[in-house]
N, C-alpha and C positions, 0 to 999 in steps of 0.2 A: 137278534140282540137289539135292545132298545137304545135309542140315541140319548146322549146326555142332555140335560136341560139347556146347556149352552148351545149345542148343535140345533136343538129344536127351536130355540129362540132365534137363532141366526136364519134358519129356514123360514120361520114365520115372518121375520122382517124382510127377507128376500121376496116372499110372495106378496106382502103388503106393498113393497116398492114396485113390483111388477104390475100390480093392479093400478097404482097411481100413474105409472108410465103409460100403460095401455089406455087409460081414460084420457090422459092428456093428448095422446096421439089421436084418439077418436074425436076429441073436442076441437081439433083443427078445422073440422068441417061441419060442426053442429054445436048447438048450445047444450048446457048441462041439463036443462029441463027436458030435452028430448033424448037424452042418453039412457039406454037401458042397461040394467044390471047384467043381463045375459050377454049383451054385447061385450061388456068389459071382461067377464069371466071367460067367454069364448076366445077373446084375443090372448088371454094369458094361458089358456089350456087347463083351467081348473073348474070344478063343479060349482054351480051357482051357490050352493050351500056354503062353500068355502069363503065366499065374499063376506058373510056375516061374522066370520071369526076376526075380521079386521075393521069392518065399518058397519054401522047400523043401517045405513041407507046410502043412496047415491048422493044425497045432500051432505051427509057426513063425510063422504069421500071428497066432495067439492070443498068443504071447509079445510080438509087436510091439504088439498092442492093450493088453497090460498096461503096457508102457512108455509108450504114449500116454496111458493112463488115469491112471497113478500117477507117472510121472516128473516131471511139472511140479509135483507137490504138495510136493516136498521143501522148497523155500524157504518155502512157506506154513506148513507145519506147524512147522518149526523156528523160523520167525520169530514164530509165535504164542506159542510157549513162551518165547522170549527177549524178547518185547515188554515195554516198561516198564509200570508200573502195578501195583496190588495184584493178588492172585491172583483176586479176583472179577472185576475188569476184564479180565484175561487170559482167564478162562474164558468170559465173555460174548462177547468178541471171537472166541474160537475157535469157539464154537457158531454165531455169525453167519456166519463164514467157511465153515464146513461146510455150513450151510443154503444159502448162495449158490452154492457149488460144485455141490451136488446139483441146484439149479434150472438151472444152466447146462450140466451134463453128466450128465443122468440115465441115458443109455444106457451110458456108461462105468462109472458106479457100479453099475448093475444087472449088467453083465458081470462086474465084479470080485467082487461079492457072490455071484453064482451059481457062478463058476468057482473060487473060493477052495477049495472042497471038491468040485470037479467031477471029471470022468473023464479029463481030459487031464493026465498027470503033469507034462509040461514046463511047462504053464501054471500048475499049482498051485505048482511050484517057483519060477517067476518071481514070482508074487504073494508067496510066502513070503520070497523074497530082498528084495523091495521093503519088506515089513513089517519085516524085520530092519534094513534101512538106515534106515527111519523111526525105529525104536527106538534105534539107535546115535546118530543125529543128535539126537534129543530128549534122550538121556542126556548127550551132550556139552553141550547147552544147560543142562540142569539142574545139571550138575556145577559150572558157573561161577556159580551163584547162592548167595547167603549162606545160604539155608535148607538147603543141602546140605552144610554143614560137618560133618565127622565121618562122613559116609555112606561105606560101602564101595562099590566098583564094582558088585558083585553086587546090592546093594540099589538103587542108582541105575538099573541096567538093569531091575530088576523094576518100579520106579516108572515108568520111561519106557514099558515095555510096557503098563502099566495105562492110561496116557494114550492111547497109540496104539490099543489095542484099543477103548477107549471112543469115540475119534473115529471109528473105522471102524463101530462099531455104531450110533453116532448118524447117520452118513451113510445107512446102510441103513434106519434107522427113518424119517428124513426122506423117503426115496425112496418108502416104502410108505404114508406118512400122507396123508390127504385134506387139502385146503387149510385147512379149518377146524380140523384137528388139529395144524397146524404149531407154533402157539404153545405147546401143551401138550408137544409133543416137545422144543422148545427148553428149556422150564422143567425137565423131567425130566432132560434131558442136563446142564444146568447144575448141578442138584442132585447128580447122580452124580459129576461132576468136582469139585465142592466137597467131597464126601465123601472123594475121593482126596486132595485138598489138605489137609484136616483131618488125615487119617491121616499125611500126610507131616510135618506140623508136630510130631506127637507120637510119631513112630516111634522116636526115640532116648530117649524118656522112660524 
């Protein structure tokens, strides 16, 4: 008896997710450019031909991993910038959220940190596109705040980029730090973001 379209679609989605999860696990110890299609399908237990029902290539799978790793972060990052409270409270909240996300998704953070300057052009471009989206979203949040009165679009974009770059660098530092170093990482990250905030307040002086 044939399966219904809904069951087939659910099975297809399950296999696709299994391929993504297997690739992410294999990428703990290697770069995407060295990952083989057969490695991934062997880890899942499917034939190599099954891979092409879900992805055109390993690079295409890498782009899907970028979306999985970064796509869900857009509300969190823009929400952190727009949250109520003084700047110190917002900064502390942002650092805590980054630390929690790294604890919950270390493999995704490691993948993005490695492949941002890796050898697969399509994946580098996908990460760069996500970073641009983060910067545009943070810029939109900053533009609506009273502290941004009189700022040009170019300067707001520069400020948003500083915040986004610092968040990404903080995530990478949390990832590499030993448990006993986490508090120091959070303290340094907070100080750096406060320095950006102080510069913001005096930029138009």
